[in-house]
N, C-alpha and C positions, 0 to 999 in steps of 0.2 A: 139181497139186493131187491129194491123195488124201483121200477122205472129206470133201471140202469145205474142207480146210485146205491152205494153201499160202503162197507168198511174200506179204508185206505184211499177213498176218493178225496179230492180237494174241492173247494168252492169254485176254483177255476174250471175244473172238470164239469161240475154241475152246470156252470154257465155255458160251457161248450155244447151241452145237450139241450138245455132249456132257455138259453139266452139270459139277458139281464132280468133280475127279479122285478116284479111290479112295485115292491117296496122292501125296505130293510129295517131291522131293529137291532141296534148295537147294544151291547152290555159289557160292563166291566165289574166283576164281582169275585170275591174270594181268590184273588191271584190269577184270574183268567180274564181274557178279553175275547169277545166273540160277536157273531152277527147271525141273525135269523133272516133267511131269504123267504119272502112270501111270493109264490108264483100265482097263487089263487087262494080263495078261502079254503080250498080243499088240499093244498100241497104246500108244505113248509119244510125248508132244509136249514139246519143249524151247523155252523162251523165255529171252532174256537181253538185258542192256543193259550199258553201262559202269558201273563201280562208282560213279562220281561222279554218274551220272544218277539223280535221285531220283524218277523216275516210279513209280507204283504197279504192282504185279504184273500187274494186268489189262491194262496198256498195254505190257508187254514184247512186243517183236516175236518171232514164232515164227521160230526159226532152224533147226529140224530136227524130224523125226519119223520113227519107225520103225513099220512094220507087219509083223506076224508071223503073220497069219491071212488067209484068203481072203475075208473079208467086206468089204474095201475094195479099190478098184482105182484105177489111174491113169486119166486121161481116155482113154487109148488102150486100156483094158481089161486091162492087165497087172496080175496079182495074184499073191499067194503061191500056189504050187502049179502055176503055168504053167511049161512048159519054158523055160529061158533061150534056147533056139534061136528061140523066138517073138520075143523082144526083138531078137536079132541080125537076124532077117528084116526087122523094122521099122526098125531104127536102125543096123544094122551092128555090128561087134564093139566092145565096150567095152574100157577099159584094165583088163587082168587083173592082180590082185595077190592075195596070200595074207596074211591077218591072223589070228593065233591059230589057225592050222590050217584056216581057212575060206577057200574060194575066193570072190572078189568081183570084180564088174565095175563099173567106174566110168564114168559119162557126165557130162562137164562141161555145165552149163546156164548161161544168162545170169545175171548178177548174183552171181557168185562162189558159186554153188550147184552141187551135184552130186546125181545120183541114183545109188545103189549097190544092185546086186542081189547078194545072197549066194545061192550055190547049193550043193546037196548033191552027193554023188558020182554021182548019176544025172542031174545037170544040171537039176534042178528048183529053182525059186526058193523059198527058205525065209524070206527077209525082204527088205524093201525099205526103204531109208533115203533120205530126201531132206533136204538141209540144207547147212550151211556147214562143218561139222566132219566130215572124212573122212580 
């Protein structure tokens, strides 16, 4: 969980904590429909369901979120701005990969989820993603 949002939460629950998002981006692809809530440039939450599932938006399960500021942390205290070496000391090395020129470290979590830490050239965490799409 980061900022009170985690697995098994719905977009309605997210709105009960953070209110209405500043903007939304809907998507329909590959048999799923979903929406990304943008609360700020540094916090985004995504919910989705199958295209044929007619549940209302507030019932969409949260499938991922991205944090790009140090105002929210993981339960273990990891936040943007912390050296990645802190994560390695706690959990060992993650699976390193490069995406669009950015170095990222992936840790598999139960339930087909992962947490990904993006770092800068100094080894500092610049954003944290938790979700099913990585």
